[in-house]
All heavy atoms as atom14 arrays in JSON, in Angstrom:
{
  "sequence": "MSLAQHTDILTQFASLSPDEQQRIVDGSRQVKSRREMQNYVENMFQG",
  "atom14_mask": [
    [1, 1, 1, 1, 1, 1, 1, 1, 0, 0, 0, 0, 0, 0],
    [1, 1, 1, 1, 1, 1, 0, 0, 0, 0, 0, 0, 0, 0],
    [1, 1, 1, 1, 1, 1, 1, 1, 0, 0, 0, 0, 0, 0],
    [1, 1, 1, 1, 1, 0, 0, 0, 0, 0, 0, 0, 0, 0],
    [1, 1, 1, 1, 1, 1, 1, 1, 1, 0, 0, 0, 0, 0],
    [1, 1, 1, 1, 1, 1, 1, 1, 1, 1, 0, 0, 0, 0],
    [1, 1, 1, 1, 1, 1, 1, 0, 0, 0, 0, 0, 0, 0],
    [1, 1, 1, 1, 1, 1, 1, 1, 0, 0, 0, 0, 0, 0],
    [1, 1, 1, 1, 1, 1, 1, 1, 0, 0, 0, 0, 0, 0],
    [1, 1, 1, 1, 1, 1, 1, 1, 0, 0, 0, 0, 0, 0],
    [1, 1, 1, 1, 1, 1, 1, 0, 0, 0, 0, 0, 0, 0],
    [1, 1, 1, 1, 1, 1, 1, 1, 1, 0, 0, 0, 0, 0],
    [1, 1, 1, 1, 1, 1, 1, 1, 1, 1, 1, 0, 0, 0],
    [1, 1, 1, 1, 1, 0, 0, 0, 0, 0, 0, 0, 0, 0],
    [1, 1, 1, 1, 1, 1, 0, 0, 0, 0, 0, 0, 0, 0],
    [1, 1, 1, 1, 1, 1, 1, 1, 0, 0, 0, 0, 0, 0],
    [1, 1, 1, 1, 1, 1, 0, 0, 0, 0, 0, 0, 0, 0],
    [1, 1, 1, 1, 1, 1, 1, 0, 0, 0, 0, 0, 0, 0],
    [1, 1, 1, 1, 1, 1, 1, 1, 0, 0, 0, 0, 0, 0],
    [1, 1, 1, 1, 1, 1, 1, 1, 1, 0, 0, 0, 0, 0],
    [1, 1, 1, 1, 1, 1, 1, 1, 1, 0, 0, 0, 0, 0],
    [1, 1, 1, 1, 1, 1, 1, 1, 1, 0, 0, 0, 0, 0],
    [1, 1, 1, 1, 1, 1, 1, 1, 1, 1, 1, 0, 0, 0],
    [1, 1, 1, 1, 1, 1, 1, 1, 0, 0, 0, 0, 0, 0],
    [1, 1, 1, 1, 1, 1, 1, 0, 0, 0, 0, 0, 0, 0],
    [1, 1, 1, 1, 1, 1, 1, 1, 0, 0, 0, 0, 0, 0],
    [1, 1, 1, 1, 0, 0, 0, 0, 0, 0, 0, 0, 0, 0],
    [1, 1, 1, 1, 1, 1, 0, 0, 0, 0, 0, 0, 0, 0],
    [1, 1, 1, 1, 1, 1, 1, 1, 1, 1, 1, 0, 0, 0],
    [1, 1, 1, 1, 1, 1, 1, 1, 1, 0, 0, 0, 0, 0],
    [1, 1, 1, 1, 1, 1, 1, 0, 0, 0, 0, 0, 0, 0],
    [1, 1, 1, 1, 1, 1, 1, 1, 1, 0, 0, 0, 0, 0],
    [1, 1, 1, 1, 1, 1, 0, 0, 0, 0, 0, 0, 0, 0],
    [1, 1, 1, 1, 1, 1, 1, 1, 1, 1, 1, 0, 0, 0],
    [1, 1, 1, 1, 1, 1, 1, 1, 1, 1, 1, 0, 0, 0],
    [1, 1, 1, 1, 1, 1, 1, 1, 1, 0, 0, 0, 0, 0],
    [1, 1, 1, 1, 1, 1, 1, 1, 0, 0, 0, 0, 0, 0],
    [1, 1, 1, 1, 1, 1, 1, 1, 1, 0, 0, 0, 0, 0],
    [1, 1, 1, 1, 1, 1, 1, 1, 0, 0, 0, 0, 0, 0],
    [1, 1, 1, 1, 1, 1, 1, 1, 1, 1, 1, 1, 0, 0],
    [1, 1, 1, 1, 1, 1, 1, 0, 0, 0, 0, 0, 0, 0],
    [1, 1, 1, 1, 1, 1, 1, 1, 1, 0, 0, 0, 0, 0],
    [1, 1, 1, 1, 1, 1, 1, 1, 0, 0, 0, 0, 0, 0],
    [1, 1, 1, 1, 1, 1, 1, 1, 0, 0, 0, 0, 0, 0],
    [1, 1, 1, 1, 1, 1, 1, 1, 1, 1, 1, 0, 0, 0],
    [1, 1, 1, 1, 1, 1, 1, 1, 1, 0, 0, 0, 0, 0],
    [1, 1, 1, 1, 0, 0, 0, 0, 0, 0, 0, 0, 0, 0]
  ],
  "atom14_positions": [
    [[34.37, -125.23, -144.55], [34.39, -123.94, -143.92], [35.66, -123.8, -142.94], [36.34, -122.84, -143.03], [33.17, -123.63, -143.19], [33.14, -122.26, -142.63], [33.0, -121.01, -143.92], [32.39, -119.76, -143.18], [0.0, 0.0, 0.0], [0.0, 0.0, 0.0], [0.0, 0.0, 0.0], [0.0, 0.0, 0.0], [0.0, 0.0, 0.0], [0.0, 0.0, 0.0]],
    [[35.83, -124.83, -142.19], [36.94, -124.83, -141.25], [38.3, -124.76, -142.0], [39.2, -124.19, -141.55], [36.9, -126.09, -140.36], [35.92, -126.06, -139.47], [0.0, 0.0, 0.0], [0.0, 0.0, 0.0], [0.0, 0.0, 0.0], [0.0, 0.0, 0.0], [0.0, 0.0, 0.0], [0.0, 0.0, 0.0], [0.0, 0.0, 0.0], [0.0, 0.0, 0.0]],
    [[38.37, -125.51, -143.11], [39.58, -125.48, -143.89], [39.95, -124.08, -144.45], [41.12, -123.65, -144.39], [39.47, -126.45, -145.06], [40.65, -126.66, -145.92], [41.78, -127.25, -145.03], [40.32, -127.72, -147.04], [0.0, 0.0, 0.0], [0.0, 0.0, 0.0], [0.0, 0.0, 0.0], [0.0, 0.0, 0.0], [0.0, 0.0, 0.0], [0.0, 0.0, 0.0]],
    [[38.91, -123.32, -144.85], [39.12, -122.04, -145.33], [39.61, -121.05, -144.33], [40.19, -120.0, -144.61], [37.78, -121.44, -146.02], [0.0, 0.0, 0.0], [0.0, 0.0, 0.0], [0.0, 0.0, 0.0], [0.0, 0.0, 0.0], [0.0, 0.0, 0.0], [0.0, 0.0, 0.0], [0.0, 0.0, 0.0], [0.0, 0.0, 0.0], [0.0, 0.0, 0.0]],
    [[39.38, -121.34, -143.04], [39.84, -120.41, -141.98], [41.34, -120.73, -141.61], [41.91, -119.92, -140.82], [38.96, -120.72, -140.73], [37.57, -120.28, -140.91], [36.68, -120.64, -139.76], [37.01, -121.5, -138.85], [35.49, -120.19, -139.74], [0.0, 0.0, 0.0], [0.0, 0.0, 0.0], [0.0, 0.0, 0.0], [0.0, 0.0, 0.0], [0.0, 0.0, 0.0]],
    [[41.92, -121.63, -142.24], [43.28, -122.04, -141.97], [44.05, -122.02, -143.38], [44.25, -123.1, -143.95], [43.46, -123.36, -141.32], [42.84, -123.44, -139.96], [43.44, -122.93, -138.84], [41.66, -123.99, -139.56], [42.55, -123.17, -137.79], [41.54, -123.71, -138.21], [0.0, 0.0, 0.0], [0.0, 0.0, 0.0], [0.0, 0.0, 0.0], [0.0, 0.0, 0.0]],
    [[44.5, -120.81, -143.75], [45.13, -120.79, -145.07], [46.33, -121.58, -145.22], [46.58, -122.1, -146.34], [45.42, -119.31, -145.48], [46.21, -118.72, -144.48], [44.15, -118.49, -145.6], [0.0, 0.0, 0.0], [0.0, 0.0, 0.0], [0.0, 0.0, 0.0], [0.0, 0.0, 0.0], [0.0, 0.0, 0.0], [0.0, 0.0, 0.0], [0.0, 0.0, 0.0]],
    [[47.14, -121.77, -144.2], [48.33, -122.64, -144.29], [47.91, -124.09, -144.5], [48.54, -124.72, -145.34], [49.17, -122.54, -143.05], [48.37, -122.8, -141.71], [47.23, -122.59, -141.66], [49.0, -123.26, -140.76], [0.0, 0.0, 0.0], [0.0, 0.0, 0.0], [0.0, 0.0, 0.0], [0.0, 0.0, 0.0], [0.0, 0.0, 0.0], [0.0, 0.0, 0.0]],
    [[46.89, -124.62, -143.86], [46.41, -125.94, -144.08], [45.7, -126.11, -145.42], [45.98, -127.05, -146.15], [45.45, -126.37, -142.92], [46.22, -126.34, -141.58], [44.87, -127.69, -143.2], [45.31, -126.53, -140.37], [0.0, 0.0, 0.0], [0.0, 0.0, 0.0], [0.0, 0.0, 0.0], [0.0, 0.0, 0.0], [0.0, 0.0, 0.0], [0.0, 0.0, 0.0]],
    [[45.02, -125.02, -145.88], [44.32, -125.07, -147.18], [45.41, -125.21, -148.3], [45.16, -125.89, -149.18], [43.56, -123.84, -147.36], [42.82, -123.72, -148.7], [41.88, -124.83, -148.9], [42.07, -122.36, -148.74], [0.0, 0.0, 0.0], [0.0, 0.0, 0.0], [0.0, 0.0, 0.0], [0.0, 0.0, 0.0], [0.0, 0.0, 0.0], [0.0, 0.0, 0.0]],
    [[46.57, -124.48, -148.06], [47.62, -124.54, -149.16], [48.21, -125.92, -149.09], [48.44, -126.43, -150.25], [48.71, -123.49, -148.76], [48.05, -122.19, -148.74], [49.88, -123.48, -149.76], [0.0, 0.0, 0.0], [0.0, 0.0, 0.0], [0.0, 0.0, 0.0], [0.0, 0.0, 0.0], [0.0, 0.0, 0.0], [0.0, 0.0, 0.0], [0.0, 0.0, 0.0]],
    [[48.4, -126.54, -148.01], [48.89, -127.9, -147.95], [47.93, -128.89, -148.56], [48.33, -129.73, -149.36], [49.16, -128.3, -146.56], [50.38, -127.79, -145.92], [50.63, -128.33, -144.57], [50.04, -127.78, -143.6], [51.53, -129.24, -144.49], [0.0, 0.0, 0.0], [0.0, 0.0, 0.0], [0.0, 0.0, 0.0], [0.0, 0.0, 0.0], [0.0, 0.0, 0.0]],
    [[46.62, -128.76, -148.35], [45.66, -129.56, -148.9], [45.6, -129.46, -150.46], [45.56, -130.44, -151.17], [44.21, -129.19, -148.41], [43.11, -130.01, -148.9], [42.85, -131.24, -148.41], [42.3, -129.39, -149.9], [41.77, -131.99, -148.97], [41.28, -130.21, -150.44], [41.0, -131.46, -149.91], [0.0, 0.0, 0.0], [0.0, 0.0, 0.0], [0.0, 0.0, 0.0]],
    [[45.67, -128.2, -150.95], [45.73, -127.95, -152.34], [46.89, -128.64, -153.02], [46.77, -128.96, -154.25], [45.6, -126.53, -152.64], [0.0, 0.0, 0.0], [0.0, 0.0, 0.0], [0.0, 0.0, 0.0], [0.0, 0.0, 0.0], [0.0, 0.0, 0.0], [0.0, 0.0, 0.0], [0.0, 0.0, 0.0], [0.0, 0.0, 0.0], [0.0, 0.0, 0.0]],
    [[48.01, -128.86, -152.36], [49.18, -129.45, -153.01], [49.1, -130.94, -153.03], [49.99, -131.58, -153.61], [50.41, -128.91, -152.23], [50.51, -129.59, -151.02], [0.0, 0.0, 0.0], [0.0, 0.0, 0.0], [0.0, 0.0, 0.0], [0.0, 0.0, 0.0], [0.0, 0.0, 0.0], [0.0, 0.0, 0.0], [0.0, 0.0, 0.0], [0.0, 0.0, 0.0]],
    [[48.14, -131.58, -152.38], [48.06, -133.08, -152.41], [47.43, -133.58, -153.75], [46.84, -132.77, -154.41], [47.06, -133.48, -151.29], [47.45, -133.14, -149.8], [46.34, -133.53, -148.98], [48.65, -133.8, -149.45], [0.0, 0.0, 0.0], [0.0, 0.0, 0.0], [0.0, 0.0, 0.0], [0.0, 0.0, 0.0], [0.0, 0.0, 0.0], [0.0, 0.0, 0.0]],
    [[47.74, -134.81, -153.98], [47.17, -135.44, -155.15], [45.69, -135.57, -154.97], [45.16, -135.53, -153.78], [47.77, -136.82, -155.33], [47.21, -137.69, -154.35], [0.0, 0.0, 0.0], [0.0, 0.0, 0.0], [0.0, 0.0, 0.0], [0.0, 0.0, 0.0], [0.0, 0.0, 0.0], [0.0, 0.0, 0.0], [0.0, 0.0, 0.0], [0.0, 0.0, 0.0]],
    [[44.92, -135.69, -156.04], [43.45, -135.89, -155.94], [43.04, -137.06, -155.08], [42.11, -136.97, -154.27], [42.99, -136.19, -157.4], [44.05, -135.35, -158.21], [45.38, -135.57, -157.42], [0.0, 0.0, 0.0], [0.0, 0.0, 0.0], [0.0, 0.0, 0.0], [0.0, 0.0, 0.0], [0.0, 0.0, 0.0], [0.0, 0.0, 0.0], [0.0, 0.0, 0.0]],
    [[43.85, -138.17, -155.1], [43.54, -139.3, -154.27], [43.69, -138.94, -152.74], [42.86, -139.34, -151.93], [44.33, -140.51, -154.62], [43.92, -141.17, -155.94], [42.83, -140.94, -156.41], [44.77, -141.88, -156.47], [0.0, 0.0, 0.0], [0.0, 0.0, 0.0], [0.0, 0.0, 0.0], [0.0, 0.0, 0.0], [0.0, 0.0, 0.0], [0.0, 0.0, 0.0]],
    [[44.7, -138.27, -152.48], [44.98, -137.88, -151.1], [43.94, -136.87, -150.52], [43.44, -137.0, -149.44], [46.39, -137.2, -150.91], [47.51, -138.23, -151.11], [48.94, -137.5, -151.23], [48.96, -136.52, -151.88], [49.83, -138.11, -150.57], [0.0, 0.0, 0.0], [0.0, 0.0, 0.0], [0.0, 0.0, 0.0], [0.0, 0.0, 0.0], [0.0, 0.0, 0.0]],
    [[43.58, -135.92, -151.45], [42.44, -135.02, -151.01], [41.13, -135.8, -150.8], [40.5, -135.52, -149.86], [42.25, -134.0, -152.15], [43.32, -132.98, -152.3], [43.2, -132.05, -153.43], [42.21, -132.04, -154.25], [44.02, -131.04, -153.58], [0.0, 0.0, 0.0], [0.0, 0.0, 0.0], [0.0, 0.0, 0.0], [0.0, 0.0, 0.0], [0.0, 0.0, 0.0]],
    [[40.9, -136.75, -151.63], [39.65, -137.49, -151.44], [39.68, -138.24, -150.1], [38.54, -138.4, -149.52], [39.45, -138.46, -152.62], [38.04, -139.07, -152.66], [36.98, -138.1, -152.69], [36.93, -137.22, -153.61], [36.0, -138.25, -151.78], [0.0, 0.0, 0.0], [0.0, 0.0, 0.0], [0.0, 0.0, 0.0], [0.0, 0.0, 0.0], [0.0, 0.0, 0.0]],
    [[40.79, -138.81, -149.79], [40.92, -139.55, -148.48], [40.54, -138.56, -147.31], [39.85, -138.94, -146.39], [42.38, -140.04, -148.42], [42.6, -140.85, -147.1], [44.01, -141.33, -146.9], [45.01, -140.24, -147.01], [45.36, -139.36, -146.1], [44.79, -139.48, -144.9], [46.26, -138.35, -146.3], [0.0, 0.0, 0.0], [0.0, 0.0, 0.0], [0.0, 0.0, 0.0]],
    [[41.1, -137.39, -147.41], [40.8, -136.44, -146.4], [39.3, -136.01, -146.39], [38.67, -135.97, -145.3], [41.62, -135.17, -146.43], [43.1, -135.52, -146.14], [41.15, -134.04, -145.65], [44.11, -134.51, -146.33], [0.0, 0.0, 0.0], [0.0, 0.0, 0.0], [0.0, 0.0, 0.0], [0.0, 0.0, 0.0], [0.0, 0.0, 0.0], [0.0, 0.0, 0.0]],
    [[38.75, -135.8, -147.45], [37.3, -135.45, -147.62], [36.47, -136.63, -147.08], [35.56, -136.38, -146.3], [36.92, -135.13, -149.1], [35.37, -135.01, -149.25], [37.59, -133.87, -149.52], [0.0, 0.0, 0.0], [0.0, 0.0, 0.0], [0.0, 0.0, 0.0], [0.0, 0.0, 0.0], [0.0, 0.0, 0.0], [0.0, 0.0, 0.0], [0.0, 0.0, 0.0]],
    [[36.82, -137.88, -147.51], [36.07, -139.06, -146.97], [36.2, -139.12, -145.44], [35.16, -139.35, -144.74], [36.59, -140.25, -147.56], [36.32, -140.43, -149.02], [35.42, -139.62, -149.52], [36.89, -141.25, -149.78], [0.0, 0.0, 0.0], [0.0, 0.0, 0.0], [0.0, 0.0, 0.0], [0.0, 0.0, 0.0], [0.0, 0.0, 0.0], [0.0, 0.0, 0.0]],
    [[37.27, -138.83, -144.88], [37.5, -138.8, -143.42], [36.69, -137.7, -142.75], [36.08, -137.99, -141.6], [0.0, 0.0, 0.0], [0.0, 0.0, 0.0], [0.0, 0.0, 0.0], [0.0, 0.0, 0.0], [0.0, 0.0, 0.0], [0.0, 0.0, 0.0], [0.0, 0.0, 0.0], [0.0, 0.0, 0.0], [0.0, 0.0, 0.0], [0.0, 0.0, 0.0]],
    [[36.42, -136.58, -143.4], [35.63, -135.53, -142.75], [34.19, -135.95, -142.68], [33.39, -135.3, -141.91], [35.78, -134.23, -143.58], [35.16, -134.32, -144.79], [0.0, 0.0, 0.0], [0.0, 0.0, 0.0], [0.0, 0.0, 0.0], [0.0, 0.0, 0.0], [0.0, 0.0, 0.0], [0.0, 0.0, 0.0], [0.0, 0.0, 0.0], [0.0, 0.0, 0.0]],
    [[33.78, -136.83, -143.46], [32.3, -137.24, -143.4], [32.0, -137.98, -142.17], [30.84, -138.19, -141.78], [32.05, -138.13, -144.68], [32.06, -137.36, -145.92], [31.45, -138.01, -147.1], [31.49, -137.21, -148.28], [32.16, -137.37, -149.38], [32.98, -138.45, -149.48], [32.07, -136.54, -150.35], [0.0, 0.0, 0.0], [0.0, 0.0, 0.0], [0.0, 0.0, 0.0]],
    [[33.06, -138.43, -141.38], [32.75, -139.15, -140.1], [32.66, -138.12, -139.0], [32.3, -138.54, -137.85], [33.97, -140.06, -139.79], [34.21, -141.07, -140.91], [33.05, -141.9, -141.28], [32.44, -142.45, -140.35], [32.84, -142.05, -142.58], [0.0, 0.0, 0.0], [0.0, 0.0, 0.0], [0.0, 0.0, 0.0], [0.0, 0.0, 0.0], [0.0, 0.0, 0.0]],
    [[32.98, -136.89, -139.21], [32.87, -135.83, -138.18], [31.39, -135.46, -137.91], [30.69, -135.3, -138.8], [33.68, -134.59, -138.62], [33.6, -133.5, -137.67], [35.11, -135.04, -138.82], [0.0, 0.0, 0.0], [0.0, 0.0, 0.0], [0.0, 0.0, 0.0], [0.0, 0.0, 0.0], [0.0, 0.0, 0.0], [0.0, 0.0, 0.0], [0.0, 0.0, 0.0]],
    [[31.17, -135.35, -136.63], [29.66, -135.15, -136.19], [29.46, -133.81, -135.7], [28.21, -133.43, -135.48], [29.29, -136.25, -135.22], [29.4, -137.63, -135.75], [28.84, -138.57, -134.8], [29.0, -140.06, -135.2], [29.02, -140.4, -136.58], [0.0, 0.0, 0.0], [0.0, 0.0, 0.0], [0.0, 0.0, 0.0], [0.0, 0.0, 0.0], [0.0, 0.0, 0.0]],
    [[30.44, -133.04, -135.23], [30.15, -131.74, -134.66], [31.19, -130.67, -135.16], [32.21, -130.93, -135.81], [30.38, -131.79, -133.1], [31.72, -131.82, -132.76], [0.0, 0.0, 0.0], [0.0, 0.0, 0.0], [0.0, 0.0, 0.0], [0.0, 0.0, 0.0], [0.0, 0.0, 0.0], [0.0, 0.0, 0.0], [0.0, 0.0, 0.0], [0.0, 0.0, 0.0]],
    [[30.82, -129.45, -135.01], [31.71, -128.33, -135.39], [33.02, -128.37, -134.81], [34.08, -128.18, -135.45], [30.96, -126.99, -135.12], [31.65, -125.81, -135.56], [30.85, -124.5, -135.13], [31.55, -123.43, -135.66], [30.98, -122.2, -135.81], [29.74, -122.04, -135.47], [31.55, -121.22, -136.25], [0.0, 0.0, 0.0], [0.0, 0.0, 0.0], [0.0, 0.0, 0.0]],
    [[33.05, -128.68, -133.5], [34.4, -128.76, -132.77], [35.17, -129.85, -133.37], [36.36, -129.76, -133.48], [34.06, -128.94, -131.25], [35.4, -128.93, -130.5], [35.97, -127.56, -130.48], [37.36, -127.67, -129.83], [38.41, -126.91, -130.34], [38.31, -126.16, -131.3], [39.55, -127.09, -129.75], [0.0, 0.0, 0.0], [0.0, 0.0, 0.0], [0.0, 0.0, 0.0]],
    [[34.62, -131.04, -133.58], [35.33, -132.14, -134.17], [35.91, -131.81, -135.48], [37.06, -132.16, -135.84], [34.39, -133.4, -134.36], [34.13, -134.18, -133.1], [33.33, -135.44, -133.41], [33.58, -136.12, -134.33], [32.34, -135.55, -132.66], [0.0, 0.0, 0.0], [0.0, 0.0, 0.0], [0.0, 0.0, 0.0], [0.0, 0.0, 0.0], [0.0, 0.0, 0.0]],
    [[35.2, -130.98, -136.26], [35.67, -130.59, -137.6], [36.83, -129.61, -137.47], [37.88, -129.82, -138.18], [34.61, -129.88, -138.48], [35.1, -129.52, -139.79], [35.64, -130.91, -140.82], [34.08, -131.66, -141.31], [0.0, 0.0, 0.0], [0.0, 0.0, 0.0], [0.0, 0.0, 0.0], [0.0, 0.0, 0.0], [0.0, 0.0, 0.0], [0.0, 0.0, 0.0]],
    [[36.8, -128.73, -136.5], [37.91, -127.89, -136.19], [39.17, -128.68, -135.84], [40.23, -128.45, -136.39], [37.62, -126.85, -135.12], [36.68, -125.83, -135.54], [36.16, -124.89, -134.31], [36.2, -125.37, -133.19], [35.82, -123.67, -134.66], [0.0, 0.0, 0.0], [0.0, 0.0, 0.0], [0.0, 0.0, 0.0], [0.0, 0.0, 0.0], [0.0, 0.0, 0.0]],
    [[39.0, -129.63, -134.96], [40.09, -130.53, -134.63], [40.68, -131.33, -135.79], [41.84, -131.53, -135.96], [39.69, -131.48, -133.49], [39.57, -130.72, -132.13], [40.15, -129.73, -131.91], [38.75, -131.35, -131.35], [0.0, 0.0, 0.0], [0.0, 0.0, 0.0], [0.0, 0.0, 0.0], [0.0, 0.0, 0.0], [0.0, 0.0, 0.0], [0.0, 0.0, 0.0]],
    [[39.7, -131.82, -136.63], [40.05, -132.62, -137.77], [40.94, -131.79, -138.64], [42.01, -132.27, -139.1], [38.88, -133.14, -138.47], [39.13, -133.98, -139.7], [39.46, -135.32, -139.54], [39.03, -133.57, -141.0], [39.74, -136.12, -140.52], [39.25, -134.31, -142.03], [39.58, -135.67, -141.88], [39.86, -136.53, -142.97], [0.0, 0.0, 0.0], [0.0, 0.0, 0.0]],
    [[40.54, -130.63, -138.99], [41.31, -129.77, -139.9], [42.6, -129.33, -139.27], [43.67, -129.49, -139.99], [40.48, -128.52, -140.25], [41.34, -127.49, -140.97], [39.25, -128.9, -141.11], [0.0, 0.0, 0.0], [0.0, 0.0, 0.0], [0.0, 0.0, 0.0], [0.0, 0.0, 0.0], [0.0, 0.0, 0.0], [0.0, 0.0, 0.0], [0.0, 0.0, 0.0]],
    [[42.63, -128.99, -138.02], [43.89, -128.5, -137.36], [44.86, -129.59, -137.21], [46.12, -129.36, -137.15], [43.46, -127.85, -136.0], [42.75, -126.59, -136.15], [42.25, -126.04, -134.86], [42.36, -126.64, -133.85], [41.57, -124.98, -134.97], [0.0, 0.0, 0.0], [0.0, 0.0, 0.0], [0.0, 0.0, 0.0], [0.0, 0.0, 0.0], [0.0, 0.0, 0.0]],
    [[44.47, -130.91, -137.26], [45.37, -131.98, -137.09], [45.57, -132.88, -138.32], [46.16, -133.85, -138.26], [44.86, -132.95, -135.96], [44.84, -132.22, -134.63], [45.99, -131.74, -134.13], [43.68, -132.13, -133.94], [0.0, 0.0, 0.0], [0.0, 0.0, 0.0], [0.0, 0.0, 0.0], [0.0, 0.0, 0.0], [0.0, 0.0, 0.0], [0.0, 0.0, 0.0]],
    [[45.03, -132.35, -139.34], [45.08, -133.05, -140.77], [46.45, -133.43, -141.11], [46.68, -134.52, -141.74], [44.4, -132.08, -141.75], [44.16, -132.65, -143.08], [43.39, -131.45, -144.15], [41.78, -131.22, -143.27], [0.0, 0.0, 0.0], [0.0, 0.0, 0.0], [0.0, 0.0, 0.0], [0.0, 0.0, 0.0], [0.0, 0.0, 0.0], [0.0, 0.0, 0.0]],
    [[47.43, -132.58, -140.89], [48.77, -132.91, -141.37], [49.76, -133.25, -140.32], [51.01, -133.18, -140.45], [49.26, -131.68, -142.19], [48.54, -131.58, -143.46], [47.63, -130.53, -143.64], [48.75, -132.43, -144.6], [46.84, -130.43, -144.78], [48.0, -132.29, -145.78], [47.05, -131.27, -145.82], [0.0, 0.0, 0.0], [0.0, 0.0, 0.0], [0.0, 0.0, 0.0]],
    [[49.26, -133.57, -139.1], [50.17, -134.02, -138.02], [50.07, -135.5, -137.93], [49.15, -136.14, -138.14], [49.69, -133.35, -136.73], [49.8, -131.9, -136.7], [49.38, -131.23, -135.44], [49.08, -131.93, -134.45], [49.32, -129.92, -135.43], [0.0, 0.0, 0.0], [0.0, 0.0, 0.0], [0.0, 0.0, 0.0], [0.0, 0.0, 0.0], [0.0, 0.0, 0.0]],
    [[51.19, -136.03, -137.5], [51.21, -137.54, -137.25], [51.71, -138.33, -138.38], [52.25, -138.59, -139.12], [0.0, 0.0, 0.0], [0.0, 0.0, 0.0], [0.0, 0.0, 0.0], [0.0, 0.0, 0.0], [0.0, 0.0, 0.0], [0.0, 0.0, 0.0], [0.0, 0.0, 0.0], [0.0, 0.0, 0.0], [0.0, 0.0, 0.0], [0.0, 0.0, 0.0]]
  ]
}
């Protein structure tokens, strides 16, 4: 849901390889709160 609220990030996610997408999905499973998920999505492509 958080990803869908950020169309620019969603576009970047869609352009990743399936392995890279899976790595991000796996990382999201460690998130425990709504705020953490927002931060995770917003910082997904930084760093």
